[in-house]
C-alpha positions as CSV (number, residue, x, y, z in Angstrom):
1,M,16.5,1.6,33.1
2,L,13.8,3.3,30.9
3,D,14.8,6.1,28.6
4,S,12.7,9.1,29.6
5,T,13.8,11.1,26.6
6,P,10.7,12.2,24.7
7,Q,10.4,10.7,21.3
8,K,11.1,13.1,18.5
9,T,8.1,13.9,16.3
10,V,7.6,15.5,12.9
11,T,4.5,17.3,11.6
12,I,3.1,16.4,8.3
13,K,-0.1,17.4,6.5
14,L,-2.2,14.3,5.9
15,D,-5.2,14.8,3.6
16,G,-5.3,18.5,4.7
17,K,-4.9,17.9,8.4
18,D,-1.8,18.7,10.4
19,V,-0.6,15.5,12.2
20,S,2.4,15.0,14.6
21,V,3.9,11.5,14.2
22,P,7.0,9.9,15.5
23,E,10.2,10.6,13.5
24,G,11.0,7.5,11.4
25,A,7.3,6.4,11.1
26,T,6.1,5.5,7.6
27,I,3.3,7.3,5.9
28,W,1.2,4.2,6.2
29,E,1.8,4.1,10.0
30,A,1.0,7.8,10.3
31,A,-2.2,7.4,8.4
32,Q,-3.3,4.3,10.3
33,A,-2.7,6.2,13.6
34,Q,-5.1,8.9,12.4
35,G,-7.7,6.4,11.3
36,T,-7.0,6.7,7.6
37,L,-6.9,3.4,5.9
38,I,-4.6,3.2,2.9
39,P,-5.2,0.0,0.9
40,H,-2.2,-2.3,1.1
41,L,-1.2,-5.9,0.2
42,C,2.4,-6.6,1.0
43,H,2.3,-4.9,4.4
44,K,0.9,-6.4,7.6
45,P,1.5,-4.5,10.9
46,E,2.5,-7.6,12.8
47,P,5.8,-9.1,13.9
48,G,7.4,-11.2,11.2
49,Y,6.0,-9.2,8.3
50,R,8.2,-6.7,6.5
51,S,7.1,-4.1,4.0
52,D,8.9,-4.1,0.7
53,G,6.8,-1.6,-1.3
54,N,6.8,-4.1,-4.2
55,C,3.1,-4.5,-4.7
56,R,2.5,-0.8,-5.2
57,A,-1.0,-1.1,-3.7
58,C,-0.5,1.6,-1.1
59,M,0.6,4.4,-3.3
60,V,0.1,8.0,-2.1
61,E,0.8,11.4,-3.6
62,I,3.3,13.7,-2.0
63,E,3.2,17.4,-3.0
64,G,6.3,18.5,-4.8
65,E,7.2,15.0,-6.0
66,R,6.8,13.8,-9.5
67,V,6.2,10.1,-8.7
68,L,3.8,8.4,-6.3
69,A,5.3,6.9,-3.2
70,A,4.7,3.5,-1.5
71,S,3.3,4.5,1.9
72,C,4.4,1.3,3.6
73,I,8.1,2.1,3.2
74,R,8.3,5.8,2.8
75,P,9.3,7.5,6.0
76,V,7.6,10.8,7.0
77,Q,9.5,14.0,6.8
78,D,8.8,17.2,8.6
79,G,6.5,19.5,6.5
80,M,5.6,16.7,4.1
81,V,2.2,17.1,2.4
82,V,0.5,13.7,1.7
83,H,-2.6,13.0,-0.2
84,T,-3.9,9.5,0.3
85,A,-7.2,10.0,-1.6
86,S,-6.0,12.0,-4.6
87,E,-7.4,10.9,-8.0
88,R,-3.9,10.0,-9.1
89,A,-3.2,7.8,-6.1
90,E,-6.6,6.1,-6.2
91,K,-6.3,5.4,-9.9
92,S,-2.8,3.9,-9.4
93,R,-3.9,1.7,-6.5
94,A,-7.0,0.5,-8.4
95,L,-4.9,-0.4,-11.5
96,V,-2.5,-2.4,-9.4
97,V,-5.4,-4.4,-7.8
98,E,-7.1,-4.8,-11.2
99,L,-4.0,-6.2,-12.8
100,L,-3.6,-8.7,-9.9
101,A,-7.3,-9.6,-10.0
102,A,-6.8,-10.8,-13.6
103,D,-4.7,-13.6,-12.3
104,Q,-6.9,-14.6,-9.5
105,P,-8.9,-17.9,-9.7
106,E,-12.6,-17.5,-10.7
107,Q,-13.6,-18.9,-7.3
108,P,-11.7,-17.4,-4.4
109,H,-10.2,-20.0,-2.1
110,D,-11.0,-17.8,0.9
111,A,-14.0,-15.6,1.1
112,S,-12.4,-13.6,3.8
113,S,-9.3,-12.9,1.6
114,H,-7.3,-9.7,2.4
115,F,-6.9,-9.3,-1.4
116,L,-10.7,-9.2,-1.9
117,D,-11.1,-6.7,0.9
118,M,-8.5,-4.4,-0.6
119,A,-10.0,-4.8,-4.1
120,A,-13.4,-3.7,-2.7
121,L,-11.8,-0.8,-0.9
122,N,-10.3,0.2,-4.3
123,G,-13.7,-0.2,-6.0
124,V,-12.5,-3.2,-8.0
125,S,-14.9,-6.1,-8.4
126,E,-13.5,-7.5,-11.6
127,S,-10.6,-6.9,-14.0
128,R,-10.9,-5.5,-17.5
129,F,-7.6,-7.3,-18.2
130,P,-7.7,-10.9,-19.6
131,A,-6.5,-13.7,-17.5
132,R,-3.5,-15.5,-18.8
133,D,-4.3,-18.9,-20.4
134,A,-2.8,-21.8,-18.4
135,C,-1.0,-23.0,-21.5
136,H,0.8,-19.6,-21.7
137,V,2.0,-19.5,-18.2
138,P,5.8,-19.9,-18.3
139,L,7.1,-23.1,-17.0
140,L,9.3,-23.0,-13.9
141,D,12.9,-22.4,-14.8
142,D,14.9,-24.9,-12.7
143,S,17.9,-25.0,-15.0
144,H,20.1,-23.4,-12.3
145,V,19.2,-26.0,-9.7
């Protein structure tokens, strides 16, 4: 039997616009539902993929909070005011992508790479950070095996 109970919603302000979203949704899901693309790397909205918030590529600014939040794991709260395109959030996301770009191969193995798409979305075409020399990459520690 189907549950006919209406799903609870909360109202947030997303980039200046009042938006009603299902309770328990993440900021990333709320933004996507409104057509706002927040750059992301570790998150994929498909079965079998879990957001961990580790990559920090989807950071957003929430009014009244000191630190930026990973939108892929942060649930919405009623009355929350979220800025996806604030200067602070955009700089943070670009820095993350730039740091990761420093360790990318010179020739991408896949021209349709999600990473390259997200780098472009963040305005990153190259990294100002030096790539690590292969001779300085730590060897695999398999002493515990």
